[in-house]
NUVEXMAR-549013 format. One record per atom (N, C-alpha, C): residue in one letter; x negated, y, z. Coordinates in steps of 0.001 Angstrom, whole numbers, plus 500000, padded with zeros to 6 digits. Atoms other than C-alpha are relative to their C-alpha. Example, Ala and Ser with C-alpha at 12.3 -4.5 7.8 and 13.67 -1.06 7.14 Angstrom:
BEGIN
a499110498810500000;a487700495500507800;a499100501200500000;s500820498810499940;s486330498940507140;s500770501090500730;
//
This chain:
BEGIN
m498814499796499387;m818315652111129029;m500602499180498957;n498860500990500162;n820227648909128489;n500956499809500455;e497941499856499743;e824437648972128220;e499794499203501760;r499554501303498889;r824276646191130636;r499411500374501677;a500624499794498326;a822116647453133988;a500482500946500229;e499547499138499531;e824196650135133869;e500928499824501560;t498938500066499049;t826402648410136086;t499876499012500806;s501004500907499527;s823644646207137742;s499724500889501302;r499875499433498679;r822990647155141347;r498572498875500539;t501817500853499577;t818950646223142668;t499870500249501184;a500978499399499427;a817989646182146049;a498238499253500140;v501237500372499930;v814871646382147218;v499447500169501068;l500419500549499040;l813281644835150222;l498396500061500198;g501962499789499627;g810408646721151439;g499478501148499760;g499769499483500609;g809497650203151347;g498225501072499728;g501687499161500375;g805396650580150548;g500335500256498957;a500737499566501443;a803892651745147384;a500903499433499091;w499670501001501446;w804760648855145025;w501981499646500216;g498914500101499703;g808686648490146999;g500377501313499384;t499929499144500155;t808784652302146171;t500107500479498175;a500969500393501056;a807327651379142899;a500995500464498801;l499010501142500754;l809647649073141625;l501816500662500087;a498224499836500231;a813122650730142756;a499873501062499281;l500001498380501459;l812148653991140662;l499919499297498556;a499859500466501520;a811792651670137382;a500898499720500192;a498792500648500041;a814879649550138375;a500734501443499607;l499335498921500369;l816140653532138394;l500344500079499069;r500189499558501479;r815026654417135246;r500405499011499103;a499278500911500439;a816273651213134005;a501120499866500062;g498310499494500024;g819956652706134382;g500407498576501294;q498677500801499135;q821180650590138110;q499988500977500422;s500114499745499230;s822019651076140796;s499552499671501679;v501451500851499278;v819134650727143610;v500877500579501274;s500476499744498467;s819003650305147133;s498894499768499983;l501521500650499323;l816012649887149538;l500135499903501400;w499985500537498718;w815750648361152877;w498210500175500163;a501665499184499121;a812751649681155439;a500395499672501471;r500329499908498618;r812011649142158833;r499894502002501061;d500474498387499207;d811237653122159095;d501016501220499853;a498661498928500254;a814050655655159179;a499331501021499620;d500500498295500733;d811642658878158233;d499550499528498470;m500265500509501156;m810421656779155430;m501304499854499095;c498341500155500568;c814019655995154238;c500293501127499564;a499702498410500462;a814685659657154412;a499239500892499223;a501261499660501173;a811248660669152223;a500257499640499005;i500064501159501293;i812275658079150328;i501450500985498818;a498574499292500595;a815899659652149475;a499924501258499894;r500041498213500711;r814737663041148967;r498649499901498985;g500655500192501222;g812125661826146518;g498659499983499868;e501639500205499565;e808591661205148039;e500030498697500860;n500431501378499241;n806799658711149859;n498302499987500431;p501739499568500126;p803948660670151436;p498860499195500647;h501159501180498941;h802413657453153731;h499579499272498658;y500429501276500334;y802161654804150726;y499730500920498382;l500192499271501671;l802468657319147441;l499471501770500168;p500133498727499770;p801092660831148576;p499833500454498754;g500620498835501454;g801127663396146056;g500706499714498641;i498451500119500781;i804116661858144162;i501150500415499791;a499253500070499416;a806927663250143725;a501141499165498854;f499635500909500716;f809628661227142158;f501587500013499648;d498967500318500229;d813130660437140850;d501012499732501829;t498764500405499103;t816271660889143579;t500570498990499643;g499263501082500368;g818640658277144082;g500064498767500354;i500753501400499522;i817198655284145399;i501175500446501505;a499197500097499671;a819805654482148022;a498692499731501690;a501266500698499214;a816942653959151088;a501181499834501661;t499772500140499228;t818167652601153928;t499686499147501354;t500855501108498704;t817135650622157770;t501133498575500129;d498949501101499524;d820398648519157710;d500060499297498540;l500473501230501038;l819894645483156000;l501042499446499211;g498690500316500311;g823517644482155560;g500347501029498878;a500244498476501431;a823847647882153341;a499536499818498752;a501497499687501249;a820987647759151562;a500789498379499109;l499943501267500971;l821997644108150295;l501611499505499367;g498675499568500446;g826138644759150069;g499964500650498738;g499057500259501934;g827518644225146023;g498742500177499333;a501219500637500632;a823575643211145172;a500440499493498688;d499828501234501065;d823623641253141689;d498216499252500197;c501344500464500018;c819691640787142447;c499133500584500694;v500506499432498136;v817535641548145393;v498478499598500201;l501673500142499766;l813288642443144969;l499532499862501475;a500696499860498903;a811364641357147957;a498739499803499364;v502216499161500104;v807886643577148308;v500125499746501132;t500245500029498890;t807588642693151753;t498828498671499831;p501156501170499372;p803954641244152735;p499974498692499281;a499510501107499791;a803481637960152157;a499732499147501141;q500109501090498423;q802436636793155873;q501133500273499951;s498691499227498992;s805958638466156454;s500966499640499757;l498869499979500509;l808019637367153944;l500772499075500660;r499422501472499389;r809269633592155684;r500840501196501658;a499294499006498792;a810221636196158819;a500853500781499325;v499182499140501204;v811571638644156044;v501319499607499923;l499141500737500725;l813712636076154482;l501371499793500856;g498943500256499206;g815359634671157572;g500887501133500699;e499720498980499305;e816428638113158751;e501263500411498184;v498973498876501924;v818236638946154553;v500810498537500549;k498722501199500614;k820122635395154993;k501328500054500350;p497991499579499289;p823579636267156910;p499822501262499020;h499560498767500717;h823559639325154418;h499409499760498515;m500550500729502046;m821892637326150564;m501366499273499637;p498876500637500679;p825208637275148672;p499605498760498950;a499837501149500502;a825485633509147255;a499820500279498617;g499989500143501406;g823678632739143584;g498995500981499288;i500633499232501301;i822411635924142637;i498316499601500232;p501280500439500112;p818572635700141914;p499172500869501115;l501141499746498980;l815432636510144602;l499070500260499059;v501486500022500234;v812232637942142860;v498976500553500411;l501305499848499644;l809139637824144436;l498987500517499371;c500625498979500958;c807078641043143980;c498494499890500890;a501302500126499252;a804246640093146645;a499208498397499230;k500973500962500596;k801082638204145946;k499378499493500662;g501264500534498792;g799492635540148246;g500692498786500270;i499472501021499325;i799778632062149678;i500240499867501640;e499817500122498338;e801469631634153454;e498380498810500087;r501414500098499994;r798186631304155046;r500462498698501397;e499760501418499197;e800182628830157787;e499917498627499692;t499036500931501075;t801555626400155503;t499179499877498644;g499927500147500969;g799719626438152332;g501323500576499003;a498890499750500357;a803277627232151266;a499519501147498544;l500170498897501445;l803632629165147040;l500736500380501203;l498984498801499737;l805960632535148299;l501423498828499372;s498430500327500652;s808935630771145984;s500507498518500768;s499168501189499164;s808888627457147945;s500277500325501601;i499549498836498138;i809608629729151269;i500896499894499623;v498918499160500164;v812426631288149670;v500952498723499400;a498975500531499937;a813814628049148356;a500316498988501461;e499577500486498816;e813525626443151600;e501115500478500641;i499313499191498992;i815368629363153483;i501099500159499517;l498740499081500544;l817788630661150893;l500117498812498887;p499873501492500656;p818273627084148722;p500640500343498811;d498785499511501075;d821326628715147108;d499310501316499182;n500130499173500579;n819671631316145512;n499103500039499258;p501135500224500561;p817711631250142182;p498374501028500583;v501185499294499916;v813948632459142706;v499345500387498478;a500889499730501317;a811557634244140160;a498794501024500952;v501482499295499564;v808125636207140230;v499475500591499174;l500181498888500323;l807443639589139560;l498630500325499785;s501723500428500052;s803337639878138580;s499539500463498523;g500702499463501093;g801041641578136225;g499391500931500425;p500990498774499816;p798316644189136124;p500345501758499715;s498928499374499702;s800096646772137849;s499757500943501211;f499511499856498835;f799417649343140252;f500973501198500551;a498724499782499441;a802255650829142335;a500239502117499558;a500789498494500457;a800837654982141587;a500760499813498598;d500496499886501112;d800676654429138237;d501857499207499403;v498722500042500044;v804504652785138084;v500703500822500521;a498793498693499597;a805875655417140019;a499950501279499273;r500108498733501477;r804494658121137609;r500895499882498661;g499722499757501158;g805944656952134748;g499086498845498424;l501354500077500805;l802728655490133286;l499812498254499386;p499842501352500668;p802566652516130541;p499803499085500582;t501085501356499172;t802516649255132335;t500957498630499089;a499085501403501156;a803445645744131005;a499967499068501543;v499946500743498723;v804132642890133999;v501430499099498920;v499345501474500224;v805610639285133376;v501228499348501518;v499153499964499468;v808620638143134809;v500471498247500118;a500084501631500141;a809041634129135244;a501101499150501178;a499110500824499539;a811199631963136280;a500884498742499464;r499796501464501331;r812329628345135630;r500801499734499013;e499072499672500741;e815335628864133958;e499479501117499136;d500916498808501360;d813937630644130142;d501168501310500456;t499562498544500770;t817388632634130156;t499610500958501059;l499699498737499003;l816790634005134001;l499107501032499483;a501413499691500372;a813552634861133215;a500394501299498730;m499888498598501135;m814702637056129902;m501045500459500713;d498814499048499962;d817862638423131323;d499337501357501133;l500473498948498686;l815837639465134608;l498387501398498930;a500563498984500565;a813004641039132479;a500417500835498592;t499264499151500895;t815347642221129706;t500713501390501093;r498582499563498928;r817443643859133165;r498835500859500419;f501343499265499698;f813842645859134184;f499417500598499106;s500349499341501124;s812309646563131000;s500442501718499656;a499290498510499953;a812401650600130774;a498948500900498588;q501116499892501179;q810859653021128287;q498411499779500749;n501145500478499730;n807318652491130408;n499934499500500590;l501037501138499318;l807160649359131884;l501025499137498808;r499628501260501180;r807694646105129548;r499533499320500952;c500500500534499251;c808397643704131325;c500298498410498612;y499866501387501261;y808148639818129156;y500306499028500925;a499188501010499276;a809391636732130566;a499381498395499565;s500968500832500400;s807729633413131287;s500995498706500651;d498919501013499328;d809513629597132503;d498294499435501103;d501052500873499307;d805795629040134565;d499758500337501357;v500211499429498734;v806636630130138336;v498268499507500786;t500818500161499868;t803769628300139116;t498633500819499712;g501213499893500268;g801242629541137244;g499349501792500389;v499789498715499847;v802242633721137274;v499690499782502150;e500168499908498473;e802296633062141447;e498764499082500284;l501413500800499391;l799116631439141604;l498733501431499435;g500870499050499855;g797451633950139332;g499863501324500800;g500151498818499050;g798334636909141473;g499620499497501338;a500469499688498989;a797909635461143857;a498194499752500785;l501360500356500007;l794318634369143900;l499057501292499537;k500775499472501033;k792897637560141416;k499835501268501449;n500591498951498518;n793200639271145644;n498289499399500279;v501397500394499495;v790129636933146447;v499004500276498978;f500953498982501024;f788705637905143329;f499228501119499613;a500204498966499406;a789003641110143833;a499162500473501149;i500772499759498632;i787405641236147151;i498596499683499407;a501198500464499866;a784617639146145965;a499688501350498554;a501250499750500585;a783948641382143111;a500162501895500648;g500410499084499028;g784148644438145486;g499142500108500747;a500867499702499539;a781693643328147255;a498531500077499161;v500711499630500626;v779521643012144538;v499507501237499704;v500411498478500433;v779517646740143763;v499931500520501685;g500054499369498836;g779598647377147381;g498530499964500341;a501309500205499861;a776457645794147864;a499004500156498775;q500652499775500655;q774987647120144827;q498949498341499153;l500762500792500708;l773839644233142617;l500405499765498811;g500270500457501705;g774702645527139116;g501040499145499154;a499158500534501056;a777053645510136632;a500305498354499585;s499869501568500898;s776194641967135084;s500391498966500841;a499537501386498560;a776427640480138774;a501351500103499781;q498388500120499909;q780203641979138374;q501017499260499330;a499488500603500905;a780780640419135296;a500003498130499966;a500017501414499892;a779328637366135913;a501309499469500914;m498704500645499110;m781573636638138845;m501264500364499447;v498665499873500323;v784723638057137606;v500542498730498753;t499414500399501010;t784338635818134286;t500115498182500794;r500257501524498948;r783215632286136859;r501322500311501127;g498200499922499081;g786558633510139308;g500919499480498873;f498442500338500771;f788870632905136272;f499356499109499953;v500435501433500181;v786823629373135517;v500960499811501713;e499536500056498596;e788175629031139479;e501468499707499472;l498481500127500283;l791644630052138762;l500225499146499728;r499794500937500242;r792181627867136010;r499778498413500273;r500265501435499439;r790654624745137928;r501310500304500821;l498759499673498760;l793228625722140761;l501561499800498926;g498689499434501285;g796243626636138176;g499855498419499716;a499206501444500341;a795881623136136620;a499819498554501102;a499799500719499063;a795555621520139544;a501370499792500787;f498662499312499362;f798858622831140807;f500906499536498395;g499436500767500931;g800220621875137438;g500538501281498828;a499627497944500449;a800293626339136205;a499339499027498159;r499799499549501282;r800116626441132225;r498634501218499573;p500985498808500938;p796440627670130418;p500592501344499596;e499896498635500667;e797832630035128645;e500764501131500999;t499350499053498690;t799973631573131730;t499014500769500544;l500691498779499103;l796820632490133832;l498804500506498599;m500284498722500763;m795499633798130240;m500731501431499755;g498890498660499907;g798308636305130267;g499547501034501403;l499331498749499269;l799470639458132215;l499673499437501647;s500276500282498905;s799693637521135535;s498389499873501203;g501301500268500155;g796266635730135208;g498500500714499928;l500709499298500607;l793613636720133284;l500420502313500502;g499656498674500107;g795172640397132968;g499868500866501357;d499791499373498758;d795617641373136599;d498822499624500278;m501288499812499362;m792223639899137419;m499077501223499604;m500570498748500556;m791165643056135163;m499543501058500793;l499746498493499102;l792597645882136881;l499489499794501170;s500143499512498293;s792256644800140448;s498442499272499621;c501571500197499930;c788365643635139653;c499166500744499550;s500696498763500801;s787594647090138348;s499990501227500452;s499732498832499168;s788776649547140646;s500911499718501657;t499771499890498807;t788935650884143805;t501572500218500574;q498183500150498978;q793164651678143702;q499446498564500149;s499554501537499598;s793382647821144030;s499294500264501529;r500259499947498481;r792889647626148388;r499100498552499543;n501745501852500229;n791016643843147649;n499328500529499541;f500762499032500123;f788985645874145660;f499177500725501446;a500919499185498904;a787935648415148067;a500260499236501322;y500267500846498404;y788318645797151120;y498089499689499683;g500917500088500157;g785590644352149499;g498668500288499253;a501038498703499916;a783583647485148637;a499496500097501156;a500348500151498625;a783525647966152124;a499316498986500384;l500499500570499619;l782618645094152925;l498332499407499615;g501520499606500789;g779367645035150411;g499419500657500815;r501053499255499270;r778397647766151913;r499542499741502108;g499464500273498259;g778949646514155765;g500526501117500705;e498883499269499210;e781485649190156895;e500435499297500973;p498791500975499543;p784179648173159269;p500813499635499149;l498286500231499991;l786905646973158639;l501367500155499970;e498288500217499403;e789486646970160931;e500675501399499741;g499170499704500643;g792284649249160364;g500469500702498648;r500354499733501237;r791486649326156678;r502353499680499489;p498761501190500643;p795095648743154502;p500095498972499215;l499605501666499783;l796404645488154360;l499274499276498356;a500820501233501008;a794487643048151603;a500166498767500188;e499469500947499453;e796598640672150859;e498729498347499437;g500351500814500478;g793552638590149594;g499087499567501043;v500923501141498279;v791996638123153345;v500636498796499968;p499208501141499074;p794616636091154241;p499922499026499026;t500258501203501004;t794523634081151045;t499002499278499683;a500801500913500405;a791333633215150341;a499190498626501173;a500083501169499048;a791087630814153453;a500928499077499650;i499484500727500221;i793906629157152341;i499185499392499166;a500265500249501861;a793269629202148353;a497984498730500451;a500872500991499926;a789725627110149773;a500188499236500743;r499213501632499918;r791463624727152054;r500903499737498695;l499290500838500960;l793457623864149051;l498892499722498998;a501403500236500642;a790686623771146484;a498956498836500450;a499994501466499429;a789291620967148726;a500502499257500096;e498676501150500493;e792603619307148858;e500070499299499140;h499386500282501380;h792523619093145369;h498720499387499450;a501164500248501081;a788835618047144796;a500207501164498804;v500720499219501224;v788399621514142543;v499083501163500638;d501452499291499569;d785087623241142509;d500661501598500023;a500057498355500393;a785507627020143282;a499267500263500860;p501068499648499141;p782216628210145120;p500502501411499725;i499475498539499396;i783753631767144986;i500753500482500825;i499046499486498726;i786833631809146540;i499043499260501478;s501056500403498513;s784427629662149530;s499564500902500799;a501247499000499510;a781754631944149223;a500991501356500705;v499271498847498853;v784564634804150186;v500647499984501153;a499463500235498392;a786399633272153214;a498477499370500814;a501716500037498844;a782649632219154366;a499749501295499892;l500485498885498852;l781971635843154477;l501402500323500744;l499082499354499643;l785202637247155465;l500156499371501659;n499694500090498633;n785354634941158794;n498397500163500612;g501368499991499394;g781432635793159123;g498577498959499983;a500623500622499910;a780065632910158305;a498688499744499280;v501721499586501123;v777206633695155616;v500501501449499933;t499991498257500413;t776072637334155084;t500064499798498313;i500084500216501769;i776165638497150873;i499004499382499542;d501283500433499718;d772741637652151180;d500415498820499600;q500179501541499925;q773197634287151618;q501031499637499335;a499204500719500856;a776199633780149477;a500113500133498684;v500585499501501262;v774607635360146622;v498581498637499317;e500518501361500011;e771887632366147254;e500399499151499613;a499635501538499761;a773782629951147918;a501012499474497952;l499271500371501574;l776150630521143982;l498600500040499323;m501325500315500987;m772678631445142135;m499622498813499739;t500518501310500609;t771366628113142849;t500368498825499821;r499025501223499888;r774095625873142821;r499292499158498580;p500450500580501210;p773037623325139945;p500910500187498292;l499420499710500857;l772924623840136168;l500644499336499241;k498858501250500258;k775926622587134545;k500184500880498301;h499576499421501322;h777215623190130671;h500912501060500672;e498923498964499898;e779440626474131086;e501251499503499746;n498997501071500303;n782457624726129513;n500836499297500728;e499904500175499279;e782474622562132008;e501470500166501396;i498358500060498877;i786456621728134552;i500009499458500401;
//
């Protein structure tokens, strides 16, 4: 626990698994923590040390001031974590704006690209809350692990390096290590696109195509991540780090990942209606469109988008990928 954190107040927007876990991380780092959610029963459960809907079987520290009152949650905060789904961020920030203290940082903790506009989430914050600096928290981290206090490393990015370091220091605790970065775009893209590749990896496993195919898909998916990242100005070393390669390794190998689990169900031919939110589903189509607009060769992203909209079957997607023209491995 750092001494500076003891006088800090963090507000968390969102009472799902990741919002609850990050609220606990802030609490363990010595901060005063409030959490806003729309569900009163969920707020009551979090206040007594559980979130049975999103984190079943995990009992955790009490001390989070959970409330359905947005003004109360944001009052006195000197940092706000936005942990709502990417596709609802714009609407939530519209509600937040009248209550948002001027000048304090807003840290994006969701991973995605806005479906309608193709905007990165940091651009939405800059549009709606221009007086608040934006940061991004991402990396290989399952909410249940963080909630249980298991060792986890993430990256916090802000365009001003001093802010990134300040936030990394603020949220680091005994079992949560935060690294700083000033590559906001790279950290955002890594977090958003890994969800698309996790769906692809899950589909490979669900369709029983073998471990070799899974390894090939993840490796070539990372090439596409670097290509699209370069088109947006992301630094290669960022994509090689926690928010890119690290997050892909985690999300493309475990059913704890909602995106991997969604892809596995897709590969098995199971019904997809009613499954837990998988951010890679809306991200795939917009990522494919952005790749086309930037003339980036991204066959795996395009295949996932086509699979999700029913344009191709798994067998057709695999055949198309396996019969592409041969090339040197390191061609970018």
